[in-house]
N, C-alpha and C positions, 0 to 999 in steps of 0.2 A: 237370559229368560226367554222362554219361547213365546212369540206371539199367538193367541188363539187363532189366528188366518188358517196359520201351519199348523195347527194342531188339527183341525178340521180335517186336512187334505189327507191327514193320514189315517183317516177313521175305514174305520172296514165292519161291516158285520156277518159274527157269525151265528150257526146253529149248533149248539150245544147240547150233547143228551149227560143228562146229568147221573152217575151211576152210582154216586154214595151220596149220602147225604151231610158230609162234611164239605163237600166240593160246594153245594148250597150256599151254605153259610160262607165260605170262605169269598163266593161271590157277592152278597149281599153287605160284606165287610168292604170290597172295593166296590160297591156302587154306594156304600157311604161315605168312601173319602172322594167322592166324584171323577172316579178315577173310569166306570164303565156304567153304562144305562142297562137293566134289564127292562125289557119288553115282555110281556106272557102275551102269547099269540094262541086262540084258540084253534084249533086242529079243524080244516076242510073237510067237509062230508060231497059225495061225491052229486048229491042237491045243490047244494050251494056253487060246485064247481060249474056244475050246467048252467047254472041260473046268470053266472058271473057271463058264462061265453056265450048265453043267449041274447045277453043285454049287450053285447059290444056286436052281432052280427045283425044284418038288415033282416034274413030270412034265417033262422033257426031251423036245425034239422029235428025233424021229427023221431020217436025212439025206432020207427021202424027203419028209418034210413041208418042212424046209428048202428043198429042190430046187424041190418045187411051189411055194413063198412067192417065190426067186428069180425063177423062171419067169413068175409073175403079173408081179411089179413091172418085168422087162424088156419084157414086153409091152405093158404099160403105158408106159415110157417109151419105146418105140418107135414106137409108135404113135399117138403128138403129132407126132410129126416129119413 
């Protein structure tokens, strides 16, 4: 018998794109057997990503600063071609 402590050492998280509805049924069966755990995640929007980044920063960049940085990167990227 494997110790529960050892089982947790080998846990990993995967992101899976389900292409066939049959796969969802198989995953639900595995979850019912306590072999996997299924967590639904909501897609993050640009607004929520920016809000999260700004909350972690002492001074958040404004839209003009972000726009100028994006334009600098674009100009460098497209000038190399």
